[in-house]
N, C-alpha and C positions, 0 to 999 in steps of 0.2 A: 539412572541418567537424569539429565536437569534439562527438562525442554525448556525452550524459547519460543513464545507465540508470537504471529506476525499477523496481523489483522490487515488484511484486503482492504478494508474501508480507509486505511491511511493512504492507500495509495490513490483517490478520487481524483480525479482531475478536477479543477476549479468551476465551480456553477456553470458559468459561462462557456465553459467549453464541453459541457455535457451533452451527450446528443439526446434528442428530442424524439417521442415515437409519433406514430399516425394521428395522433389528437393534439401534438405541441405539448403534452408533459415533457418533464426530465424523465428518461428513459436509464436509472440507475443501475438498472441490470444488463445495458448492453457492455459488451467486451471493451467497447471503445469509450467508457465511462473510467476506466482504469487505465493509470499511467503504467503501462505493460512494460515497457521500454527501461521504465525507470527500477520496478520491480523486479525484472531481469537481471537487470545489473547489479542491484544489491543481493540479490541471491547467488551471483555468481560471486561477488568478492565477499561475502559471508564465507560462501564454502571454501574460499582459498583462503580464509583466515584473516581477513580485513575487516576494520571497524568503518560501519556506514552510519549515516544519520538517517533514521527513518522518519519520514513524514509524518506530521498529526493533524489531521484533515478536523476541521471545526465545521461540524454539520450547522449548528444556527447560519452562520457566517455564508457558507458555500465555499471554503477556501482552505487551504493549508495554513497553517499558523507558519510564524517568523522562525520559531525555534523548533528541532527536531530533537528525537532520544535517538540519543548515541548507543549503538549495538554491535556487539561483538559474540562471535559463539566459541565456546571451546571444544576442544576433540571428543567429550564426552557429553556434547549436548545435541540434541534434534532440534529440528526447525518444525514446529507446527503452524499450517499457514489456515487462518479461518477466514470464514467470510463468504459470501454466496458465490463469487466468481472464484473461488478455492475448490 
């Protein structure tokens, strides 16, 4: 097997869209902090054999980079999803 890793951290929404907790601090553990719609779309496309542009999140800037990581999996590959939301 040739595993492929997808980090859910790269699917964080931009900082201004990140929900806040009861203390007004960013709640990075909230499910709404992740772009679930895009992640699900990418997962469906990958399992259908399509290539996707995986976002790259820039933590110091609090937003996604303008460039992406191209990813396509072969039939002998498995997807490992990592991150606290995984």
